[in-house]
N, C-alpha and C positions, 0 to 999 in steps of 0.2 A: 590496331588496338593492341596494347602491350599485355603480356601475361599478368603483370602486377595489377593493372587496371581491372582485368577480368576477375582475378581472385579477390580484389578489394570490393568489387561490386557484389560478388557472391556472398562475402562475409556481411556486408552492409545490408543486403536484402534478407538475410536469415536472422538478423538481429531484431529483437522486440524491445521497443522503448516503452517504459512504464512510468506513469505519473502516480504517485502514492500520496493519499490524503486521508485524514481522519478527523473526527470530532469537529465537524462543521457546525453542528447545533443550529441548523436552519439558516446559516449565513454562508453565502458563497461569494467570496471576493472576486471581482472581475479579473484580477491579475491571474487567477488560476487558469483561465482560458489562454492567456498569453504564454504562461510558463509551460502549459501542457500541450501547446499547439503542435509540437513535433513528436508527441507521444503516439504510440499505436493503441495503447489501452490506458484506462484509468482504473486504479484499484482504491476502493474506499474501505477503511478498516473500522467502520461503524460510527454510530451517533450522527447519522445524516441530519436528523431533526425533522425533515419533512420529505414526503414523497416527491414534491415538486422539485426540490433540490436534486434528488437522485435522478429525476427525469431530465433535468437540465444537463447534468453530466453525461447521462446516457445518450442524449441527443447530440452531444458534442463529439464523443469518442465511445468506443465499446467500453462498457463499465462492468467490473466485477466488484461485489461488495458483500459485506456482512452487516447484520443489524447490531446496534449497540443498545446499552441499557436504557437510553432515553427514547428509543424509537418505538413507535406505536404499532398496532396490529397491521396497519396498511403496509408498512415497510417490511414487517416480519413475514408477511405473506409472500413477498417477492424475494427478499434477501435472507439467506440462512444465518444461523448463529456461527457456524463453522463452514469454511469453504476450503476444500483441498483439491488442487488441480495441478496440471503440469503446464509450464510455460517453457517453450523450447524443450530442453532435457532436464529442467529443474522442477523438483517436487516443491510446491508452494502450499503452505497452510496459513490461512488468514482467519482470525477471530478477534472480537473486540476486546474481551477481557482475557488476556493470555499470560500476563506476567512477562518475565524476562529470564535469561539464564540464571540458574541457581535459585530463582524465585518464581517459577512457573505457577500459574493458578492450579488449584486442585482439579479443575475440570479438564485440563489438558496434560497434566503432569505425567500420568501413566503412559498415554499414547505417545507423547513427544519423546520419551526415553526408549520405548519399545519399537517405534516406527518413526524415527525423526525425519522431518522434511529437509530440503536444502535451504529453504527460506521460511522463517516463521515470522508472521506479521501480526502485530496487535496494535491497538489504540488505547483508549480509555484513560491513561494516566496523564495525558496532555504534556508528557515529557518526551522530547525527541531523543531517541536512542538508536545507536547502531552498535551492535555487539556481536562478536563471533563466539559461539558456544563450542569450545574445543572438545568438550566431552561427547557431543553428539554430531560434530562437524556440521553445524547449522548456523546460518546468518540470521540474526534477529534484527528486525526493523520495526521501529515505531516512529511514524512521521510527526509526532507531536499533535498539535491541534491547529486547525485552520479557521475555526470559528471565533466569535467574539466572546462567547460564554466560557467561563472557567477561570482558573487562577493563573494561567500562563500569561506571560508578558508580551510574547512575540508569536505571531501566527507563522506556522511552518508547513512546508511540503517537502517531498523528496521526489527525485527523478533518478532512474537508473536504467541500465540496459541488461538484457540477458541474451547471450549468444551461445547456443548449445548448452553446455553446463557451466558457462562462465557468467558471473554477475560482475558488471563493471560500470564505470562512469557514474558512480553514485554521486549525486549532487543534493545538497541541502539548500533549500530556498527559504529565506525569511521574507515574509510579505511586509509591505509598508505598514507601519503601526497606525491602524485606524480603530483602535479599541476604545 
């Protein structure tokens, strides 16, 4: 076995593959399971719509999520408003209504500037965004919306990898239009 193969295997095994989704509003496209099949975890940035939908995702892959403004008490008992955690060596903060660089919501603004994460994830807007905030050295991700409700025209998801402190292989996925 070559040294290259051993090093490649070590890197591959220490990588975490993430499927990022938001604003499903009680609708889960079957294609999500196909696109997230190679993911290690699924992260949902709020507005699940139903606990059954969250349970479907959690039965498929380990799920981290936050509740959104449309989510009821059943979801809010399980999923927090804000979730801050480490994935590999990256500090991640996920919330549903968070805004984006230079326009963060009042609820997160103070903390994001005093203790910025490496990745800040929000949903709510139904607008897919990938922005790097140079002021705080933070990657902002909003996967758009994967449900049928809302003003968006295309359902979207994201996939990316985290290896130690590196965020890489970001992929935007547009789901077939069944709206």
